[in-house]
Structures are given as structure tokens and as C-alpha cells.
C-alpha positions in Angstrom: -7.5 26.8 12.6 -4.2 27.4 10.8 -2.1 24.3 10.1 1.4 24.4 11.6 2.5 21.4 9.6 5.2 21.6 6.9 5.5 19.5 3.9 8.0 16.8 4.2 9.7 17.9 0.9 10.3 21.3 2.4 12.0 20.0 5.5 14.4 17.7 3.7 17.4 19.3 2.0 17.4 17.4 -1.3 15.1 15.5 -3.4 17.3 12.4 -2.8 16.6 12.7 1.0 12.9 13.0 0.3 13.0 9.9 -1.9 14.9 7.9 0.8 12.4 8.8 3.5 9.4 8.2 1.1 10.7 4.8 0.0 11.3 3.7 3.6 7.9 4.7 4.8 5.8 3.8 1.8 3.1 1.5 3.0 -0.5 0.8 2.0 -3.6 0.2 3.9 -3.4 -3.5 3.1 -0.8 -6.0 4.3 1.7 -6.8 1.6 0.5 -10.3 0.9 -3.0 -8.9 0.2 -1.7 -5.9 -1.7 0.2 -8.3 -4.0 -3.1 -9.6 -5.3 -4.0 -6.1 -6.5 -0.6 -5.3 -7.8 -0.5 -8.4 -9.9 -3.9 -7.6 -11.3 -2.8 -4.1 -12.2 0.3 -5.5 -14.0 -1.7 -8.0 -16.0 -4.7 -5.8 -16.8 -3.5 -2.3 -17.5 -6.2 -1.7 -20.1 -9.3 -0.6 -18.2 -11.3 -0.5 -21.4 -10.8 -4.2 -22.1 -14.0 -6.2 -22.2 -13.0 -8.6 -19.4 -11.6 -5.9 -17.1 -14.7 -5.5 -14.9 -15.1 -9.3 -14.5 -11.4 -9.7 -13.6 -11.7 -6.7 -11.2 -14.6 -8.4 -9.4 -12.6 -11.6 -9.1 -9.7 -9.8 -7.6 -11.9 -8.1 -5.0 -13.5 -11.5 -4.2 -10.0 -13.0 -3.7 -9.0 -10.0 -1.5 -12.2 -10.5 0.6 -11.4 -14.2 1.0 -7.9 -13.3 2.3 -9.4 -10.9 4.8 -12.0 -13.3 6.0 -9.6 -16.2 6.4 -9.0 -15.1 10.0 -7.3 -12.4 11.9 -3.8 -12.9 10.4 -4.0 -9.7 8.3 -4.3 -7.7 11.5 -1.1 -9.2 12.9 0.7 -8.6 9.6 -0.5 -5.0 9.4 0.7 -4.3 12.9 4.1 -6.0 12.2 4.5 -4.0 9.0 3.7 -0.7 10.7 6.1 -1.6 13.6 8.9 -2.3 11.1 8.2 1.0 9.3 8.2 3.1 12.5 11.3 1.4 14.0 13.2 2.0 10.7 13.2 5.8 11.6 14.7 5.3 15.1 
């Protein structure tokens, strides 16, 4: 089946318009408070070849798992973040 979709960059007139839309909608699969754990890890451990990288990586994923298993709060946060993103286009 042929796709009828167009790339967002071809619909918008300028690269600036594309950047504005992209920046407003940029969202990850994790709620921000959980994603912050990974973002901080990436800032502090840019060298993937470092000896302690894998150990630190495992600790980060353990921490993220703990945050997810603390309860259902992450679901509420994800829905709220998505709602904010979608309403920003209205």
C-alpha cells in the first residue's frame, strides 16, 4: 500500500517553522522525571569505552526500574505530558 503521508519538513515553509514544531512536540517514551536519570547518566558518562561504563549503566537501569515500580505515578505523568503536548497545538 502506498503511503499518503508527507514529511513534516516538506509541509512547513522554513527550517525555523520545522524547528519550532519539533521543539514543541519533542517527547520521549519515559516521563521527564524518569528520563532525567538517563540524561544525567549520559552527561556524566560520555565515554562508552570507560571501564566503569557498563557498571554505571546497570545502576541507571536499576534506578529507572525502581522509579517505574514505585507505583502508577509514571502513567499519570505520561498522560499529563502527552495532554500538554497535544493541547499546545490547538
